[in-house]
Residue, then its C-alpha position, 0 to 999 in steps of 0.5 A: m199357862r192358866i188365866l182366871s177372870y172373875n167379877i168378885h162383886k167387891g167380896i160380897g156374896g151374891r146370895d147371902r149378901l155377906y162380905r166375906f173376902q176370904r171366900v174370894l181368896d179361897v176360890i182363886e187359890a183353888e184354881n192356882p192361876d198364873i194371871l188374874c183378871l178381876q173386876e169390881v175390886a174394892r178399895h176403902s169402900p164401907r160396904s167392903h169394910h174399908d179393905d184395900q182389896p188390891l193390897l190384900l190380893n197382892k199380899y196374899f198371892k205375891p205376884e210379880a206384877e200388879l195393876f189396879q184401875q179404879t173406875v168408880q169413885l164412891k163417896r168413900g172409896g171406890y172399885g175397879n179392875l185388877i190384873l195380877s201376874r206371875w210374870p212381868l208386864v212389859s207394857k201397860h195402858q189403862i183407858s176409860l170406856r165411859w159412854n155418855m153419862k153411864k157408869p164409868r167403865g174401864a179397860q186395862l191393856v198390858v203385855v205379859r212376858t210369859p215363858e212362851g212369849p209375849l201375850h197382849l192381854v185386855n181386862f175390862h168390865l163393859g156396860l149394861a146397855d147394848a149400845e153402850r157395849q157396842w161403842q165400848i168395843d168399837h172404841l177399844l178396837n179402833h182407837h186404843l188397841f195399841h201397836e203391840s196387838g199387831k205383833h203379839c197374840t191378843l186375849l180380851i177377857g172380862d165381864y162383857n155384860d153381853w147377856r144377848n151374846r151379840l158382840h161376837r157377830g160384829l166388831l170382834s169377828d171383823h177384827g179377827f177375834q174368835q170366841v173362846t167361851a163358846p158354846i154359851s150353854r157351857f159358859r153360863s156364869f151369872p147369877a152364880y147361885l143359878a147361872l143362866s147368862s153367859l156374861d164372863k167371856a174371852f176372845c182371842r186373836g193370833t197363835i193362842f192354843i186353848r187347851h181347856a176353858r171352863v166356868v168354875r161351879n162348886y159350893l164355894t163359887r156359888r156363894a163367894s160372888d154373884h159371878l162364877p169365875l172363868v178359867i182358861d188353860f192355854h199356850l202360845d207355843q204350838a209345840i208345847y200345846n201339841g205335846h200336851v194333846a199327844s199325852k192325853 
């Protein structure tokens, strides 16, 4: 199974600053993910030609399930987080992660009914300040990581904005999460055209078997957004995972 996390920057190129939404679609299609976790997806924003990007993505990829969370309201339109899934969402919950008067942030918490069992998935976009991110992770883990997380495998994925790579040492580790995107030298994703910082990360807990994790670096991804996409191939069934390992 494959999941892709991508801050699409509202479809605006990180270097040429041009709005070319087809580039984002082409990046995603080339990786053929089963689950999409996107950040900075715009709806009716002037800078993104007033496009309804959740609708465009839904029409293009025709997922079984879709969940959009608008976190930022602009004078016209706004943007936020989006989950698209090849499989049904058996439960879903969306929360605010806004800290004090900082920019509004949010998280999407869903349970995906995958062919290998239920996956508790969290897609989010954290803040720019270290204290803000610490509060957001604490708020998520101690107040909103709903009861499905206790009995299902859990994957936290998205744009962490954790350029100092501090979050893995504290609350996440204390709650039993392991970093999938390590070492950070292999997962530099920002800025896309000359990636220096590891901002797009994933942490997992429970019986999740990671086959492969990578940041996608090519001519198109370096231009389509200001972030590079993160792709993770994984299994929830150990027998299937072992079969893939044995066949290598």
